[in-house]
Phi, psi and omega in degrees: 000129179233138177211151177210161175208158179214163178211152173266137180234130177283084183194188176254165179297320181299315183289315178301316177306310183308312186289313184288338181262354173277074185301319182299327181266002183296337176299332178270356182249315185259119185296336181279349183268131184261321185206147174230129172236116179284125181261328181218094177288156176221176182276214184298325177278121185287340184305125180105339177303129187226133180215162171252126186243127172256124182229157169271114180229121178055042177080003180230162173280132176235135178241129178228143169266126185235155174212154180272125184258330184216144178200143170223114188308134182070002182242306183196164163215150181233139180242162178227146172217150174229123182199150177048039176078015184227159176247131179238124180246133176234148182216132174247124186235129182251128178237129178281121175262006185069177180052034176077019183233133173237155176252128175250125178245135178240129176232153181224137176224127179246127184242116179287132183248339181246165179295313179301324178290324177296318176294315180294324178295321181290322182286315184254010188303314182291317176300314183296318183299310179299318184292320179292324179298316180297319178299312179302318182295320181291314178304315179299317181296323178292319177294318178300315178303317181294315178296317184283340180281338187266000000 
């Protein structure tokens, strides 16, 4: 399952980058996040940053351990999580549109790695795709508000 969403933000790439890479503070930016616990802090290069994220998902609390696998400052970073027999990849990509506007795109891909996960993916795939797109859209709107308020 792959899903993505994007929004235009009246801000600079640097400001958007500052907001989206402040993982520890994302609990104050993204309304769906309940708690963040940094497990492996890193320096300026985000690769290797690892955290435990608690979110409200589908009416329940969900906890995932995530880490940054790829990053290019002011352009994008990609995360990975492994849970419930699946591999989850997320990416945030910033594109400068000039005139003080940038596009922030958020993508999510879930890959079933175990037989039970493959069965669940087949049964609930369409529902999950629509729900995940809504989660991405809400996250993007929260990030946009935070960037434009500063």
